[in-house]
C-alpha positions in Angstrom: -3.3 22.3 -11.1 -2.4 18.8 -12.2 -1.4 16.7 -15.1 -3.0 14.2 -17.5 -1.7 10.9 -18.7 -3.1 10.0 -22.8 -3.0 6.6 -23.8 -3.4 4.9 -27.1 -3.9 1.6 -28.1 0.0 -0.2 -28.1 1.3 -3.7 -27.8 3.7 -4.0 -24.9 6.6 -6.1 -25.3 9.7 -6.6 -22.8 11.5 -7.0 -19.3 11.2 -4.0 -16.7 12.5 -3.9 -13.3 9.9 -3.1 -11.0 10.8 -0.7 -8.0 11.0 -1.8 -3.9 8.1 -2.7 -1.7 6.4 0.5 -0.4 4.8 -1.5 2.7 8.5 -3.2 3.2 10.2 0.1 2.6 7.9 2.0 5.4 7.8 -1.0 8.1 11.7 -0.6 7.4 12.1 3.3 8.0 9.3 2.9 11.1 11.8 -0.1 12.5 15.4 1.4 12.1 14.5 4.4 13.6 12.8 3.1 16.6 16.5 0.9 16.7 19.3 1.6 18.9 22.5 1.7 16.4 22.8 2.5 12.4 20.8 0.4 10.2 21.6 0.5 6.5 18.4 0.1 4.1 19.6 -1.4 0.2 17.1 -0.5 -2.6 14.5 1.5 -0.8 11.6 2.6 -2.8 11.8 6.3 -3.6 8.0 8.0 -4.0 6.0 9.8 -1.9 4.7 7.8 0.4 8.2 6.8 1.3 9.7 10.1 2.1 6.6 10.7 4.2 7.4 7.9 6.6 11.7 9.4 6.8 10.7 12.9 6.7 8.1 11.9 10.0 10.6 9.9 11.8 13.4 12.3 11.0 10.8 14.7 12.4 11.0 12.2 15.7 14.5 12.1 16.5 16.2 9.6 13.7 18.9 10.6 11.2 18.3 9.4 8.1 20.5 10.1 5.1 18.8 9.3 1.4 21.0 8.3 -1.6 19.2 6.3 -4.6 20.0 3.4 -3.7 21.2 3.0 0.2 19.5 4.9 3.0 21.5 5.0 6.1 19.2 5.5 9.5 20.3 6.0 13.1 17.7 5.1 15.1 16.5 6.7 18.7 17.0 3.8 20.2 13.1 4.1 21.1 13.6 7.6 22.8 12.0 9.7 20.3 11.1 13.4 20.8 8.3 15.9 20.2 9.4 18.6 17.2 9.1 21.7 17.2 6.4 22.9 15.3 4.4 19.9 16.6 2.6 19.4 13.4 3.4 16.4 11.6 1.9 15.7 7.8 2.1 12.1 6.3 1.2 13.4 2.8 -1.1 11.0 1.1 0.3 8.2 3.3 -1.7 5.8 5.5 0.7 3.7 6.6 2.8 6.2 7.7 -0.4 7.8 9.4 -1.1 4.3 11.2 2.1 3.5 12.6 3.3 6.8 13.4 0.0 7.1 15.8 1.8 4.3 17.6 5.2 5.4 17.4 3.8 9.0 18.5 2.3 7.5 21.6 5.7 6.6 23.2 6.5 10.2 23.7 7.6 10.3 26.9 6.8 14.1 27.3 5.6 16.8 24.2 2.6 16.5 21.6 2.3 16.0 18.7 -0.5 16.7 15.4 -0.5 14.1 12.6 -2.2 15.0 9.9 -1.8 14.5 5.5 -4.0 15.7 2.8 -7.0 15.9 1.9 -8.3 12.1 1.5 -5.9 10.7 4.3 -8.4 13.4 6.3 -11.0 11.2 5.7 -9.9 8.3 5.8 -11.0 6.3 9.4 -8.2 5.4 12.0 -10.9 5.4 15.1 -10.1 1.5 15.9 -6.5 2.3 16.4 -7.2 5.2 17.9 -9.6 3.9 20.6 -6.5 0.9 21.4 -4.0 3.3 21.3 -5.8 5.0 24.3 -6.8 1.4 26.1 -2.8 0.9 26.2 -2.3 4.2 28.0 -2.0 6.8 25.0 -3.7 10.4 25.0 -5.1 10.4 21.2 -7.9 12.4 20.2 -9.1 14.0 16.7 -8.8 17.9 16.3 -12.2 17.8 13.8 -14.5 14.7 13.6 -14.0 11.7 15.9 -11.6 8.7 14.6 -10.3 11.1 11.1 -7.5 13.6 11.2 -5.8 15.4 12.3 -4.8 13.6 15.9 -3.4 15.5 18.7 -1.0 12.4 19.9 0.5 12.5 23.6 2.3 9.6 24.9 2.6 7.3 27.1 2.0 3.2 26.0 1.9 1.5 29.4 0.8 -1.8 28.3 -2.6 -3.8 28.7 -5.7 -5.5 27.3 -7.8 -4.3 24.0 -9.5 -5.3 21.7 -9.3 -3.9 17.7 -11.4 -4.9 14.7 -8.9 -4.1 12.1 -10.2 -3.4 9.1 -7.1 -2.1 7.8 -4.5 -4.4 8.2 -2.5 -1.2 9.6 -4.3 -0.8 12.5 -3.2 -3.9 13.9 0.9 -3.2 12.4 1.1 -0.3 14.2 0.0 -1.8 17.8 2.7 -4.8 16.4 5.4 -2.9 15.9 4.8 0.2 18.2 3.9 -2.1 21.4 6.9 -3.9 22.0 8.3 -0.6 23.6 5.6 0.4 26.0 6.1 0.2 29.8 4.3 -2.9 30.3 2.9 -5.8 28.3 0.3 -6.1 26.0 -2.3 -8.0 25.2 -4.3 -7.9 21.7 -7.6 -9.2 20.8 -8.2 -9.0 17.2 -12.1 -10.6 16.6 -11.9 -9.0 12.5 -8.8 -8.3 10.3 -8.6 -7.9 7.2 -5.4 -8.1 4.5 -3.7 -10.6 6.9 -0.9 -11.5 4.7 0.1 -7.4 5.4 0.1 -8.3 9.5 2.3 -11.8 8.3 4.9 -9.0 6.8 4.7 -7.2 9.8 5.6 -10.3 12.2 8.4 -11.4 10.2 10.0 -8.1 10.2 9.1 -8.5 14.3 11.1 -11.4 14.5 14.1 -10.6 12.7 14.5 -7.9 14.7 14.6 -9.6 17.7 11.3 -9.4 19.1 9.5 -11.5 21.7 5.7 -11.8 21.2 3.4 -14.9 21.3 0.4 -15.2 19.3 -2.8 -17.2 17.9 -2.9 -17.4 14.7 -4.1 -13.8 14.1 -6.9 -14.0 16.5 -4.9 -13.0 20.1 -1.0 -11.5 21.0 0.4 -10.9 23.6 4.1 -8.8 23.5 5.9 -8.4 26.6 7.2 -4.7 26.9 10.4 -2.9 27.4 12.3 -4.3 24.3 14.6 -3.0 22.1 15.0 -2.9 18.2 18.3 -3.5 17.0 19.8 -2.6 14.1 19.8 -4.2 10.6 21.6 -4.4 7.1 18.9 -5.0 4.4 17.7 -5.1 1.0 13.9 -4.1 0.3 12.7 -6.7 -2.5 10.5 -5.7 -5.0 7.0 -4.6 -5.2 3.9 -6.7 -6.5 1.7 -4.2 -5.4 3.5 -2.5 -8.3 4.0 -5.1 -10.2 0.6 -5.7 -10.6 0.0 -3.5 -13.7 2.5 -4.7 -15.6 1.9 -8.1 -14.7 -2.0 -7.7 -15.9 -0.8 -5.9 -18.9 1.3 -8.7 -19.6 -1.6 -11.0 -19.8 -4.0 -8.6 -22.5 -4.1 -9.4 -25.8 -0.9 -9.2 -28.1 1.4 -8.3 -25.0 4.2 -10.1 -23.3 5.8 -8.4 -20.0 9.1 -10.2 -17.8 8.6 -8.0 -14.5 12.3 -8.3 -12.6 13.3 -8.4 -8.9 10.1 -10.4 -7.7 10.3 -13.3 -4.9 7.9 -15.2 -5.2 8.9 -16.5 -1.9 8.3 -12.8 -0.3 5.4 -12.3 2.3 4.0 -9.8 0.2 -0.2 -10.8 -0.2 -0.5 -9.0 -3.6 2.2 -12.2 -5.3 -0.9 -13.3 -5.1 -2.1 -11.5 -8.6 0.0 -14.3 -10.0 -2.0 -17.0 -9.7 -5.2 -14.6 -10.0 -4.3 -14.3 -14.0 -3.1 -18.0 -14.4 -6.6 -18.4 -13.4 -8.1 -16.0 -15.6 -6.3 -18.0 -18.5 -2.7 -16.4 -18.5 0.6 -17.7 -19.5 2.7 -16.9 -16.6 6.0 -18.3 -16.0 8.4 -18.2 -13.1 11.8 -18.0 -12.9 14.3 -17.2 -10.2 13.5 -13.6 -9.5 11.2 -12.9 -12.5 8.3 -13.2 -13.8 7.0 -13.7 -17.5 3.1 -13.5 -18.7 1.9 -13.8 -22.1 -1.6 -12.9 -23.0 -4.4 -16.1 -23.8 -7.8 -16.9 -23.4 -8.9 -15.2 -20.6 -12.0 -16.5 -18.7 -14.1 -15.0 -16.1 -13.9 -16.2 -12.2 -14.8 -15.5 -8.6 -11.8 -14.1 -6.9 -11.6 -13.3 -3.5 -9.6 -10.1 -2.5 -9.2 -9.8 1.4 -5.8 -10.2 1.2 -5.3 -8.2 -2.2 -7.0 -5.0 -2.1 -4.9 -2.9 -3.9 -5.5 -5.4 -6.8 -9.0 -4.5 -7.4 -8.2 -1.7 -9.6 -6.3 -3.6 -11.9 -8.4 -6.8 -11.2 -10.7 -4.6 -12.2 -9.9 -4.0 -15.4 -9.0 -7.7 -16.1 -12.3 -8.2 -16.2 -13.6 -6.5 -19.3 -10.7 -8.3 -21.0 -12.3 -11.7 -20.1 -15.0 -14.1 -21.3 -17.7 -14.4 -19.6 -18.3 -13.2 -15.7 -15.7 -12.1 -13.2 -16.2 -10.8 -9.7 -14.3 -9.5 -7.5 -15.7 -10.3 -4.3 -15.0 -10.1 0.5 -12.7 -6.5 -0.1 -15.3 -4.1 1.0 -12.1 -2.2 3.3 -11.3 -1.3 -0.8 -13.9 1.6 -0.2 -12.3 3.0 2.8 -8.7 3.3 0.7 -7.3 6.7 -1.0 -11.0 6.5 -2.4 -13.8 4.6 -2.6 -11.8 2.5 -5.6 -15.4 -0.1 -5.7 -17.4 2.8 -6.4 -14.4 4.6 -8.3 -13.6 1.6 -10.5 -17.6 1.4 -11.4 -18.1 5.0 -12.1 -14.5 5.5 -14.6 -14.9 1.7 -16.3 -18.7 2.6 -17.1 -17.6 5.4 -19.3 -15.4 3.8 -21.3 -18.7 1.1 -22.1 -17.3 -1.5 -19.0 -20.5 -3.8 -18.5 -20.2 -3.6 -14.4 -21.8 -3.6 -11.6 -21.4 -2.3 -8.1 -21.5 -4.9 -5.4 -21.4 -3.8 -1.3 -18.3 -6.1 -0.9 -16.6 -5.6 -4.8 -17.3 -5.8 -8.0 -19.3 -8.2 -11.0 -17.5 -7.6 -14.3 -18.6 -9.2 -17.5 -16.6 -9.2 -21.5 -16.9 -5.6 -22.6 -15.4 -3.7 -25.5 -14.0 -0.7 -23.8 -14.0 2.5 -25.9 -11.3 5.4 -24.9 -13.3 7.9 -23.4 -12.1 10.5 -21.0 -11.6 9.6 -17.4 -11.3 10.6 -13.4 -7.9 8.8 -11.8 -9.5 11.0 -8.4 -6.3 11.5 -7.3 -5.6 8.1 -6.5 -2.4 6.4 -7.9 -3.6 2.9 -8.1 -7.1 4.2 -10.0 -4.9 6.0 -12.7 -2.8 2.9 -13.3 -5.3 0.9 -13.7 -7.1 3.1 -15.8 -4.0 3.9 -18.4 -3.4 0.2 -18.5 -7.2 0.0 -20.0 -6.6 2.7 -22.2 -3.7 0.8 -23.6 -5.6 -1.6 -24.8 -8.6 0.0 -26.6 -8.4 1.9 -29.8 -8.3 5.8 -29.9 -6.7 8.2 -27.5 -7.9 7.4 -23.3 -7.1 11.1 -21.2 -6.9 10.6 -17.5 -6.5 13.4 -15.0 -4.7 13.5 -11.7 -1.9 11.6 -13.3 0.5 13.0 -10.9 -0.7 10.6 -8.3 0.9 7.7 -9.3 4.1 8.8 -8.0 2.5 8.5 -4.8 4.4 4.6 -4.8 5.5 4.3 -8.5 7.8 7.4 -9.7 8.7 5.4 -12.9 5.4 4.3 -13.9 5.4 6.2 -17.3 9.1 5.4 -17.7 8.2 1.6 -17.9 5.6 1.8 -20.0 7.2 3.7 -22.8 10.4 1.2 -22.6 7.5 -1.7 -23.2 6.6 0.3 -26.3 3.5 1.7 -24.9 2.5 5.3 -26.0 1.6 7.1 -23.0 2.4 11.4 -23.0 1.6 13.2 -19.7 0.7 16.9 -20.2 0.9 18.9 -17.1 -0.9 21.9 -16.0 -4.3 20.9 -17.1 
């Protein structure tokens, strides 16, 4: 049993504060848990995905105290311990699974089983497993090769590996965890998607005093036997979550101000601001706020390789832009919580969209959308994108699996209502 969003046409006006970045919060939890001493994380994202990261690293020995706006973490100094019982469940958090695969490879004794929900157990991690095994770990799948659940033992000793990183999470896991291995590591990366997320990881490593060398994003040399140091830091607001409101502001009759966003931050999804400007939205960036107003939207081609999480919302935007919009070079969107390319094609088609599925993206023509029952496929970004679409068309649009929005944006509905949106929720449907 789940819940359902019911959306009716609404004009959205006003300002909202965007919650903290999921990507930064999970990196902060992992790194502070591996560090020596006490770290303090201010304004973290409180969501199902970030709670999963907290749960996993508590099981590995970190002491984590949670209050709404401050998390205090007593790190392990890299001395991780296998819990009893050994089953560790990441829920729906792919980021947590991949980073924790690397951390569990640092165990000096014992073993763990890393698993997750049904969606997670369909998401591949084979290339990361192979690289960690190259570097000294012992990881095997207990079901389908390359898919969770994974039986994980340590210990990373260093060495050389080559990895095709079709999700940046593979490389991020290696970069965060290899410095704590017993020897030096060389990583060759012939293929990398979502490079901006790796840039974020590298910035975290530099701030924590980790030594490494790199040749662009293709080669990395990481000395072993390093330690992370504790830190006090604030989590910036999440551009991935802001995408839904920035884009909604660009729709006819809307005007939205998103607060707390740092346009200089390393988050790749800040590129959505540029995407909306190219489509014709009226965008103003000032200090920590971004104002977006509806304009005369015109279709463009957008390379989404660095920003796959933006695909669901940008697909909706294509329906409101004159001419043709093409979302390109984002094949990894097929291996997220769902095959987001196929799902957005399927669900927007139900609403009357003129949309075509491409191998690596979507092609959308301006469409007169109609209210229709649609499925969110238990994917938080699909649910939120379809909700924004439903608020822009006459009639009532019902979206199932609404509860999944809490994975990254528990206050999504509250923010919509605060802006004047007619978005109700029906439980146990």
